[in-house]
C-alpha beads as a LAMMPS data file, in Angstrom:
LAMMPS data file: protein, C-alpha beads

266 atoms
265 bonds

1 atom types
1 bond types

-500.0 500.0 xlo xhi
-500.0 500.0 ylo yhi
-500.0 500.0 zlo zhi

Masses

1 110.0

Atoms # bond

1 1 1 8.940 337.890 -172.444
2 1 1 8.669 340.985 -170.147
3 1 1 5.171 341.832 -171.024
4 1 1 4.292 338.233 -170.467
5 1 1 6.123 337.740 -166.963
6 1 1 3.917 341.191 -166.063
7 1 1 0.557 339.591 -167.361
8 1 1 1.067 336.585 -164.887
9 1 1 1.918 338.718 -162.410
10 1 1 -1.431 341.077 -162.794
11 1 1 -3.510 337.574 -162.851
12 1 1 -1.795 336.019 -159.751
13 1 1 -2.428 339.403 -157.927
14 1 1 -6.070 339.281 -158.531
15 1 1 -6.276 335.379 -158.050
16 1 1 -4.654 335.867 -154.546
17 1 1 -6.591 338.842 -153.835
18 1 1 -9.853 337.162 -154.027
19 1 1 -8.609 333.903 -152.178
20 1 1 -6.809 336.053 -149.263
21 1 1 -9.789 338.203 -148.259
22 1 1 -10.916 335.332 -146.270
23 1 1 -8.246 336.692 -143.182
24 1 1 -6.081 333.943 -143.803
25 1 1 -2.283 334.855 -143.793
26 1 1 -1.678 335.032 -147.764
27 1 1 1.657 333.541 -148.352
28 1 1 2.474 334.755 -151.693
29 1 1 5.583 335.868 -152.425
30 1 1 4.950 338.067 -155.233
31 1 1 2.838 340.368 -153.412
32 1 1 4.785 340.432 -150.362
33 1 1 7.968 341.486 -151.860
34 1 1 6.047 344.053 -154.092
35 1 1 4.607 345.576 -151.240
36 1 1 6.997 344.918 -148.168
37 1 1 10.376 344.435 -150.486
38 1 1 12.408 344.275 -147.196
39 1 1 10.461 341.548 -145.746
40 1 1 8.689 343.612 -143.130
41 1 1 5.767 345.880 -144.053
42 1 1 6.756 349.360 -143.091
43 1 1 3.904 351.491 -142.340
44 1 1 3.966 355.301 -141.389
45 1 1 2.090 356.911 -138.800
46 1 1 2.029 359.814 -136.686
47 1 1 0.515 360.187 -133.305
48 1 1 -2.623 362.313 -132.362
49 1 1 -5.054 361.456 -134.624
50 1 1 -7.263 358.269 -135.164
51 1 1 -7.003 358.236 -139.248
52 1 1 -3.319 357.571 -138.164
53 1 1 -2.803 356.267 -134.524
54 1 1 -4.214 357.147 -131.089
55 1 1 -3.865 355.103 -127.672
56 1 1 -6.966 354.316 -125.802
57 1 1 -7.407 354.352 -122.112
58 1 1 -5.145 351.514 -121.488
59 1 1 -2.251 352.356 -123.656
60 1 1 -3.392 350.371 -126.701
61 1 1 -2.832 352.004 -129.826
62 1 1 -5.639 352.182 -132.366
63 1 1 -6.036 354.073 -135.683
64 1 1 -7.410 353.453 -139.104
65 1 1 -3.533 353.496 -140.543
66 1 1 -2.385 351.370 -137.777
67 1 1 -5.266 348.902 -137.962
68 1 1 -5.354 348.321 -141.539
69 1 1 -1.637 348.180 -141.643
70 1 1 -1.779 345.262 -139.258
71 1 1 -4.343 343.654 -141.071
72 1 1 -2.779 343.737 -144.441
73 1 1 0.674 342.440 -143.192
74 1 1 -1.418 339.541 -141.491
75 1 1 -2.944 338.686 -144.705
76 1 1 0.483 339.192 -146.524
77 1 1 2.185 336.663 -144.201
78 1 1 4.906 339.029 -143.240
79 1 1 6.006 341.440 -140.315
80 1 1 5.146 345.063 -139.651
81 1 1 7.356 347.877 -138.488
82 1 1 5.151 351.213 -137.518
83 1 1 7.644 354.125 -138.395
84 1 1 6.614 357.175 -136.642
85 1 1 6.530 361.008 -137.890
86 1 1 5.172 364.193 -136.637
87 1 1 2.886 364.651 -139.742
88 1 1 1.528 363.079 -142.379
89 1 1 3.440 365.002 -144.652
90 1 1 6.838 363.785 -143.777
91 1 1 4.837 360.098 -144.224
92 1 1 4.324 360.942 -147.951
93 1 1 7.828 362.292 -148.885
94 1 1 8.947 359.208 -146.987
95 1 1 6.916 356.658 -149.011
96 1 1 7.947 358.899 -152.229
97 1 1 11.558 357.871 -151.311
98 1 1 10.853 354.349 -150.870
99 1 1 11.444 354.680 -146.771
100 1 1 7.895 353.515 -146.225
101 1 1 5.629 351.025 -147.885
102 1 1 2.389 352.224 -146.515
103 1 1 -0.168 354.581 -145.099
104 1 1 -3.474 356.090 -145.155
105 1 1 -3.936 359.419 -146.131
106 1 1 -5.935 362.136 -147.953
107 1 1 -5.787 361.165 -151.374
108 1 1 -5.146 364.593 -153.223
109 1 1 -3.974 365.107 -156.685
110 1 1 -0.885 367.057 -155.185
111 1 1 -0.408 363.834 -153.261
112 1 1 -0.915 361.479 -156.592
113 1 1 2.141 362.676 -158.213
114 1 1 4.593 361.445 -155.127
115 1 1 2.464 357.957 -154.281
116 1 1 -0.106 355.802 -155.607
117 1 1 -3.390 355.098 -154.115
118 1 1 -6.080 352.615 -154.074
119 1 1 -9.587 353.143 -154.131
120 1 1 -11.171 355.488 -151.140
121 1 1 -11.062 353.926 -147.641
122 1 1 -13.841 356.146 -146.371
123 1 1 -14.296 360.083 -146.285
124 1 1 -14.144 362.428 -143.550
125 1 1 -15.332 365.891 -142.936
126 1 1 -12.701 368.965 -142.483
127 1 1 -13.835 371.845 -140.126
128 1 1 -12.698 374.045 -137.694
129 1 1 -11.885 373.762 -133.731
130 1 1 -12.533 377.016 -131.530
131 1 1 -11.173 377.107 -127.769
132 1 1 -13.674 377.865 -124.803
133 1 1 -15.015 381.475 -124.711
134 1 1 -14.166 382.149 -128.313
135 1 1 -15.944 384.840 -130.172
136 1 1 -15.856 382.627 -133.247
137 1 1 -19.533 381.157 -133.277
138 1 1 -19.945 380.336 -137.426
139 1 1 -17.873 380.243 -140.058
140 1 1 -18.703 383.282 -141.547
141 1 1 -16.920 384.922 -138.406
142 1 1 -13.563 383.680 -139.539
143 1 1 -12.196 385.943 -142.380
144 1 1 -11.444 388.784 -140.321
145 1 1 -8.036 391.049 -140.230
146 1 1 -6.047 389.648 -137.287
147 1 1 -7.860 386.318 -137.158
148 1 1 -5.390 383.628 -136.928
149 1 1 -6.124 379.789 -138.328
150 1 1 -3.924 377.084 -137.179
151 1 1 -3.026 374.213 -139.809
152 1 1 -0.784 371.538 -139.576
153 1 1 2.656 372.112 -141.466
154 1 1 2.413 370.301 -145.053
155 1 1 -1.408 369.733 -144.835
156 1 1 -3.960 369.888 -147.308
157 1 1 -5.381 372.702 -144.828
158 1 1 -2.533 375.123 -145.286
159 1 1 -2.698 375.047 -149.150
160 1 1 -6.359 375.376 -149.371
161 1 1 -7.400 377.670 -146.620
162 1 1 -5.230 380.866 -148.120
163 1 1 -7.543 380.769 -151.163
164 1 1 -10.743 380.469 -149.206
165 1 1 -9.972 383.435 -146.518
166 1 1 -8.428 386.463 -147.797
167 1 1 -8.436 388.482 -144.762
168 1 1 -7.535 385.885 -141.955
169 1 1 -4.004 384.703 -141.410
170 1 1 -2.931 381.268 -141.813
171 1 1 -0.564 380.007 -139.065
172 1 1 1.243 376.497 -139.864
173 1 1 2.068 374.013 -136.493
174 1 1 4.518 371.735 -136.352
175 1 1 2.085 368.894 -135.324
176 1 1 -1.043 368.601 -134.050
177 1 1 0.329 368.223 -130.262
178 1 1 2.110 371.767 -130.664
179 1 1 -1.011 373.082 -132.163
180 1 1 -2.810 372.550 -128.779
181 1 1 0.119 374.807 -126.826
182 1 1 -0.401 377.548 -129.802
183 1 1 -3.882 377.922 -128.445
184 1 1 -2.816 378.328 -124.950
185 1 1 -0.113 380.892 -125.902
186 1 1 -2.573 383.344 -127.815
187 1 1 -0.448 382.144 -131.290
188 1 1 -3.830 381.060 -132.881
189 1 1 -7.439 381.480 -132.565
190 1 1 -8.937 378.195 -134.502
191 1 1 -7.601 375.199 -136.183
192 1 1 -8.631 373.966 -139.215
193 1 1 -8.172 370.120 -140.296
194 1 1 -10.001 366.704 -140.280
195 1 1 -12.800 366.254 -137.890
196 1 1 -11.253 362.945 -136.385
197 1 1 -8.442 364.884 -135.327
198 1 1 -10.493 367.977 -133.982
199 1 1 -12.629 365.602 -131.942
200 1 1 -9.079 364.256 -130.254
201 1 1 -7.996 368.050 -129.965
202 1 1 -11.159 369.026 -128.372
203 1 1 -11.180 366.129 -125.794
204 1 1 -7.688 368.085 -124.401
205 1 1 -9.410 371.353 -124.409
206 1 1 -12.310 371.703 -121.924
207 1 1 -14.914 373.903 -123.271
208 1 1 -13.485 373.548 -126.979
209 1 1 -16.195 373.395 -129.886
210 1 1 -16.433 372.249 -133.315
211 1 1 -18.183 374.575 -135.692
212 1 1 -21.101 373.455 -137.270
213 1 1 -20.580 372.409 -140.994
214 1 1 -17.550 371.391 -143.112
215 1 1 -15.459 373.035 -145.767
216 1 1 -14.990 370.189 -147.639
217 1 1 -13.927 366.486 -147.490
218 1 1 -10.877 364.257 -147.481
219 1 1 -10.999 360.758 -149.033
220 1 1 -8.815 358.913 -147.076
221 1 1 -6.799 355.888 -149.212
222 1 1 -3.980 353.571 -148.977
223 1 1 -0.559 355.241 -150.319
224 1 1 1.969 353.241 -151.554
225 1 1 5.205 354.152 -153.341
226 1 1 5.232 354.796 -157.119
227 1 1 6.629 351.975 -159.105
228 1 1 4.457 349.261 -157.107
229 1 1 1.056 349.845 -159.018
230 1 1 0.944 346.077 -159.858
231 1 1 -0.325 345.423 -156.203
232 1 1 -3.212 347.984 -156.359
233 1 1 -6.063 345.433 -157.564
234 1 1 -4.921 343.461 -154.281
235 1 1 -5.185 346.492 -152.275
236 1 1 -8.579 347.582 -153.762
237 1 1 -9.720 343.824 -153.191
238 1 1 -8.608 344.302 -149.390
239 1 1 -10.227 347.831 -149.225
240 1 1 -13.481 346.331 -150.408
241 1 1 -13.279 343.450 -147.917
242 1 1 -12.718 345.638 -144.632
243 1 1 -15.640 348.020 -146.027
244 1 1 -18.143 345.279 -146.793
245 1 1 -17.291 342.495 -143.499
246 1 1 -17.675 345.598 -141.043
247 1 1 -13.992 345.161 -140.101
248 1 1 -13.520 349.090 -141.040
249 1 1 -16.746 349.931 -138.739
250 1 1 -14.784 347.827 -135.792
251 1 1 -11.609 349.908 -136.612
252 1 1 -13.265 353.196 -136.577
253 1 1 -15.071 352.391 -133.136
254 1 1 -11.957 351.256 -131.398
255 1 1 -9.895 354.706 -132.730
256 1 1 -12.631 356.727 -131.574
257 1 1 -12.725 358.044 -135.303
258 1 1 -15.648 360.567 -135.505
259 1 1 -16.684 362.992 -138.305
260 1 1 -16.152 360.156 -140.954
261 1 1 -18.695 358.987 -143.745
262 1 1 -18.620 355.957 -146.179
263 1 1 -16.606 356.571 -149.199
264 1 1 -18.425 355.844 -152.582
265 1 1 -17.497 352.706 -154.217
266 1 1 -15.248 353.359 -157.601

Bonds

1 1 1 2
2 1 2 3
3 1 3 4
4 1 4 5
5 1 5 6
6 1 6 7
7 1 7 8
8 1 8 9
9 1 9 10
10 1 10 11
11 1 11 12
12 1 12 13
13 1 13 14
14 1 14 15
15 1 15 16
16 1 16 17
17 1 17 18
18 1 18 19
19 1 19 20
20 1 20 21
21 1 21 22
22 1 22 23
23 1 23 24
24 1 24 25
25 1 25 26
26 1 26 27
27 1 27 28
28 1 28 29
29 1 29 30
30 1 30 31
31 1 31 32
32 1 32 33
33 1 33 34
34 1 34 35
35 1 35 36
36 1 36 37
37 1 37 38
38 1 38 39
39 1 39 40
40 1 40 41
41 1 41 42
42 1 42 43
43 1 43 44
44 1 44 45
45 1 45 46
46 1 46 47
47 1 47 48
48 1 48 49
49 1 49 50
50 1 50 51
51 1 51 52
52 1 52 53
53 1 53 54
54 1 54 55
55 1 55 56
56 1 56 57
57 1 57 58
58 1 58 59
59 1 59 60
60 1 60 61
61 1 61 62
62 1 62 63
63 1 63 64
64 1 64 65
65 1 65 66
66 1 66 67
67 1 67 68
68 1 68 69
69 1 69 70
70 1 70 71
71 1 71 72
72 1 72 73
73 1 73 74
74 1 74 75
75 1 75 76
76 1 76 77
77 1 77 78
78 1 78 79
79 1 79 80
80 1 80 81
81 1 81 82
82 1 82 83
83 1 83 84
84 1 84 85
85 1 85 86
86 1 86 87
87 1 87 88
88 1 88 89
89 1 89 90
90 1 90 91
91 1 91 92
92 1 92 93
93 1 93 94
94 1 94 95
95 1 95 96
96 1 96 97
97 1 97 98
98 1 98 99
99 1 99 100
100 1 100 101
101 1 101 102
102 1 102 103
103 1 103 104
104 1 104 105
105 1 105 106
106 1 106 107
107 1 107 108
108 1 108 109
109 1 109 110
110 1 110 111
111 1 111 112
112 1 112 113
113 1 113 114
114 1 114 115
115 1 115 116
116 1 116 117
117 1 117 118
118 1 118 119
119 1 119 120
120 1 120 121
121 1 121 122
122 1 122 123
123 1 123 124
124 1 124 125
125 1 125 126
126 1 126 127
127 1 127 128
128 1 128 129
129 1 129 130
130 1 130 131
131 1 131 132
132 1 132 133
133 1 133 134
134 1 134 135
135 1 135 136
136 1 136 137
137 1 137 138
138 1 138 139
139 1 139 140
140 1 140 141
141 1 141 142
142 1 142 143
143 1 143 144
144 1 144 145
145 1 145 146
146 1 146 147
147 1 147 148
148 1 148 149
149 1 149 150
150 1 150 151
151 1 151 152
152 1 152 153
153 1 153 154
154 1 154 155
155 1 155 156
156 1 156 157
157 1 157 158
158 1 158 159
159 1 159 160
160 1 160 161
161 1 161 162
162 1 162 163
163 1 163 164
164 1 164 165
165 1 165 166
166 1 166 167
167 1 167 168
168 1 168 169
169 1 169 170
170 1 170 171
171 1 171 172
172 1 172 173
173 1 173 174
174 1 174 175
175 1 175 176
176 1 176 177
177 1 177 178
178 1 178 179
179 1 179 180
180 1 180 181
181 1 181 182
182 1 182 183
183 1 183 184
184 1 184 185
185 1 185 186
186 1 186 187
187 1 187 188
188 1 188 189
189 1 189 190
190 1 190 191
191 1 191 192
192 1 192 193
193 1 193 194
194 1 194 195
195 1 195 196
196 1 196 197
197 1 197 198
198 1 198 199
199 1 199 200
200 1 200 201
201 1 201 202
202 1 202 203
203 1 203 204
204 1 204 205
205 1 205 206
206 1 206 207
207 1 207 208
208 1 208 209
209 1 209 210
210 1 210 211
211 1 211 212
212 1 212 213
213 1 213 214
214 1 214 215
215 1 215 216
216 1 216 217
217 1 217 218
218 1 218 219
219 1 219 220
220 1 220 221
221 1 221 222
222 1 222 223
223 1 223 224
224 1 224 225
225 1 225 226
226 1 226 227
227 1 227 228
228 1 228 229
229 1 229 230
230 1 230 231
231 1 231 232
232 1 232 233
233 1 233 234
234 1 234 235
235 1 235 236
236 1 236 237
237 1 237 238
238 1 238 239
239 1 239 240
240 1 240 241
241 1 241 242
242 1 242 243
243 1 243 244
244 1 244 245
245 1 245 246
246 1 246 247
247 1 247 248
248 1 248 249
249 1 249 250
250 1 250 251
251 1 251 252
252 1 252 253
253 1 253 254
254 1 254 255
255 1 255 256
256 1 256 257
257 1 257 258
258 1 258 259
259 1 259 260
260 1 260 261
261 1 261 262
262 1 262 263
263 1 263 264
264 1 264 265
265 1 265 266
């Protein structure tokens, strides 16, 4: 009996995903209860990155997570609650603990141990930001004794860069906002993260520049708590529709998201 109900639920998810991609609200109790069991879709965001949430000149919020979360809530026919954190690692932990329903983040194997991911939404380049008058002109100038590379605490950069650079020192920052202050105090010489965030930082640091090239890619996907995998067919249809309809391009433009490339379709 339990297997039969599970099969019915999966079939309903797929059918309603196709029907719901017209953009109209999907009043589907099964999907809404699975993705938003509290009756409200709790979306984890952190300020300062267009992949999550930024504000335009008029103070209106935009962002990949912010806008995709809002669009999905409309299609499910539920309310939305944006839950703010300082950094993405805290959001992933909150999703793991069931305190947040959804975010968009880098779908790494390590994070896949804690949350479940949709198909990729888009990919973004990873890079380095240096302040004005920095003697660092290229990536080859980084791996030297005394060079301090800033990273966001709990990020992919913090886990990855120590294996790439043996002589430079990796210095964790509590948030992107605090990292800008660390430049001014001489606590870091450059900052490593995804390029959309680096562009946002450079806008606040006259003369700052992003080094040519990249040191990898982040594959951004929708993250949900473990145990809700029956919702993945619906989420994958949602992602595919946002990509093919041009809605994803609009979201990127509104958020000023730079450094992104199209995700490979699975």
